[in-house]
N, C-alpha and C positions, 0 to 999 in steps of 0.2 A: 348727282347727290342722292344718297340713300334716303328714301322717304321716311318721315316721322309721323306716327299715328298716335292715337290716344284711346285709352280704355273708355268704353261707353259709360256715360254718367258723370265723368270728371269735369265736363263743361257746364254742369248744372249743380245747383245746391244739393246737398245730401238728400236722397230720397228715403223717406221713412226713417231718417236718422242713421241709416246704414252707410258704412264707409264705401262699400262697392255694391251696386245693385243695378238691375235693369230699371231705368227710369220710366215706369209705366205712364206717368203723366209728363208730357213734354218732350219725349224722345225725338220727335221730329225736328225740334229747334236745334238739336246738336249739330246737324249737318251745316247749318248756317253759322253757328258759333265756331265750329271747327274751321270753316273757311275764313272767318274773321281772325282766328288765332294763327293762321298759316299752317294748319294741320292737314295732311293729305288723306288720312284714312281713320276710320273708327273700328276698333275691335269690339264686336257685338257681344253682349252678355246674354247668355241663355241660362236661366235658373228656374227652380221650381216656383219661386214667388212670382205671381202675376203671369204665369206662363200662358194663361188663357187669352191675354191681351198682347203677348209678344208677337209682333208682326211676322216673325219667322213661322208662326203656326198656321198661317192662312195664305191662300193665293193672292188675296187682295192686299195683305200686308207686305208680301214679297214684292208685289208690283209697286207699292208705295215706296219701299226702300229703293227700288230701281229708279223711280222717278226723282226722288230726292237726291240720289247720287248724281244723276244726270244733270239736274238743275244746279246743284251746288258745286259739283266737281270733286266732292269728297267721297271716297270709295269705302266700301265695306269688304275687306279682303279676308277677314278671319272672325272666328267665334271663340270666346272664352267660355267653355262649357261648365260653368259652376254648378249646373244642374246635377252633375255626377259627384259633387261633394256633398249633396243633400240626399239624393236618391242614388245610393252607391252601386257601382257596377259589380262589386264583389261582396259576398256576404262575409260574416265574421271569420269564416274558415278559409277565405280566399277563393271560394267557388263562384264562378260567374252567375249573376242573377239574370236569367233569360229575358224576362220582360224589360229590364233596363237595357240590356244589350240590344234588344229590338228597338228600343227608343233611340239609342245611339245610331242605329242604322237609319232610322227615320230622319234624325237630325243631319246625318251625312247627306241624305237626299235633298233636304232643304238648302243646305249650304251649296250643294251642286247647282240647284236652280238659280242661285244668285252668282254663280261663277266664282265662288270664293276660292282662296288658295289653301287655307288650312284651318283646322280646329285644334285649339289647345285643350288638352285633357288634364285637369289638375289632380295630382295624386299627392296632396299635402294635407296637413291637419287631419280632419275627420276621414279623409280618403287615402291617407298615406299608406304606402306599401310596407307593412310591418313584418312580413315573414316571407320565406322562400315560397311558401304555398301561394301567397298573394301575388308574387311575381309570376308564378306559373299560371295562375288564374288570369292575370292580365294578358299574358301571351296567348291564352286561349281566346280571349276577347278579340285581340288584334287579328288573330287568324280568321275568326268568324266574320269580322266586319271588313276584312281586307278586300274582298271582291267589290263591295260597295264603294270603298275609298278609291280604288283604281277606276271604277266605272265613272265616278264623278270627277276624276283628275284632281283629287284633293291630297293633302297630307294630314296626318295626325301628329301633333307635337306634344310630347309627354313632359309635364311639369312635375318634378318629383323633388324630394329632399334626400334622395339616395346619394351617397358618395359617387364621384364621377366614374371610377372604375366599375362600380356596380350598375350604374345607369348604362354605360357602354356595353357591359355584358348583356343586359336586357335587350338593348337595341340589336346587338349582334345575333341574339337568339331569335328575335323577331324576323330578322333577315328580310326586311321589306324596305326598299328605298323611300317609301311613302310614310314611314314611321321615323320620326326624328325627335330631337331634343329641344325643349324650350329652356332658355337660359334667363333666369330672373336675377338681375344684378343685385338687388337688395336682399333677396332671400339667401343667396349664396354668401353675401357679406355677413348676414346675421348668424349663419351657421358656422362662420369662421373658415370658409373655403376660399383661399386666395385665388384670384383669376389666373395668376401666373402658373398655378398648379392645376387648376380645374380646366381651363379652356384648352390647353394643349391636348388634354385627354378627350374632351367631347367635341373639339372644334370641327372635325369632319362630319359630325352628326348634327351640327347646329342648324335648327330650322327657324327659330324665332327668338326674339329678345324682348323682355319686359324691363323697362327702365324705372327703377325706384331705388331709394336709399333706406337703410335700416341701421339701427345701432346693433352692436354685437349682442346677440341673444335677446333682442328686443324688437320693438315695432317700427313702423315707418316714420321717417323724418324728412324734412325738405332736402332736395337733391344737393349733395355736396357737404352735408352736415353730419353724416353718419359714418359707418364703417366701410362703405363701398369705395373701391379703388377704381374710380372711373377712368383715370389715365391709362391704367393697364388694360381695362376692358375695351376701351375704344381704340387702343393700339392693336390688341390681339384679335378682336372679333372680325375686323375686315380681312385679316390675314388668312382666314379660312373661307374666303369667298362669300361672306354673308352679304346679301343684297337688300336686306330690309323687308319690312319696315321695322324701325325701332318704335315700340309701343310705350308711350308714357303711362305709367301707373303710379305716379308720384303721390306723396302725402298731400292731403288737403291742408290749407293754412287759413285759419280764421282771420277775417278782416281783409283778405285779398280776393277780389272777384275772380271767379273761376276762369274766365277768358284771359284775364291778365296773368294769372298764374300759369296757364297753359302756354302763353307767349313766352314767359320767362323760362319755363322748363324747355320749351322748344329751342330757345337760344342757347341754353346750357348744353344741350346735346349737339347743336350745330357748331358750337365753339370747340367741343372736343373732336368732332368729326373733322373740322377745319385744321386743327393742329396736326392730325394724323394723315392729312392729305396734302399738306404743304400749302394750304390756302391762306 
């Protein structure tokens, strides 16, 4: 069975009122809450907020993550690098910002110390790729950090709002098997990109999957209540050899304890996986 993970912070109440954040207070508890919810892994958030207390920043913190993973059985295989939505890798003209690229090289090294599999680099909203020059700039960044990525046996997964053909063109230009695509089910649905059209284009480049639901042109909603075509997604994604994990990034719901919601969302994904594996 393909493993199911969860975005860090989703097993705890909103931190500082934000929808998605590194939970600077209480992050250790999530390993045990994930175990209770039947979740196999956590996608770690690294952002500018509270970076000084994010355990990825210190040897002691990394050891604590290792210890908690070993004790709970819940792994940390990936990072969602929201940091680069706040401190951008590219300037307004699409030119790489050297200090930030150096920071990415540092983060790649930290991920390697933990034996992680991949880092998701979001290029949406404030960091979206709005021009051909921005795409060129990103290719320059990927070329620069490539040696570090290979040395740490990692992958970089690009989360973008580009149409599938443009994303594949970018990946082809990168020409690096360690640079792949992140597929966010909810974001694609909100943009009106049908999985039956999009996944056949990006399927061979698929590296990671975020599971959420959104209304067309709008925000996140509970799984199964928005525009996402989960039936097609869970039929098509395995066809391209995707081995997981599926990362739950679903909407929060007032009045439902976070662990109970995670259990419900895990069962939602397992039900679709079962339908498409004949279980």
